[in-house]
N, C-alpha and C positions, 0 to 999 in steps of 0.2 A: 539345611535350615534360614538360615543366617545369610547366609549366600543370598536364593532365592528374593529369600522381604527385601533385602540390601539391592535384584536386580533390579525385582518390582517398583521401587523408589526413581532409582535413579528415571527407570523410562520413562516414568512420572513425571521426577522435572524437563529433563529432556523435553518428554512433549508440549508440557507447561512456555519450555522453554520453545518452543517453532512455531507454535502457535504466540502468545506474546509480540515475535517477529512477524507470526502474518501479519497481526492486526496491524503492526508498525506502517510493513508499509503497504497491507490498505491505507491510510491513516497520510504518505506520505503522495499513496495516488489522486487521492480523490483532494487533496491540500494540490496536488500543481496540476490538472486536469481544470479546476479553480482559475487558477491561474492563468492554463491558453485558453480557456475558451474562452472570457471579453479579448484578450491577442485578439484569436481568431474573429471573435463578430470584428470588434472594429480594421482588422485587415481586414476579410471579407470587404465591407464595408465600401472601404477605401478602395479594394480595387475598381467595382462597381455603378461609384464613382468616378473613377479612372474609363470604364471603358465606357460607361455611360457617356 
């Protein structure tokens, strides 16, 4: 009985940790895209000007 309860608590804790990890990863991806997007836009603008 106690072992089952321990396993249940353990799985819940690891699921919470995985969810937090996923949330951190998603936030880092969002911040990364916010950094890359203006860079890409400026690069595209420069390329278009150099082509034209």
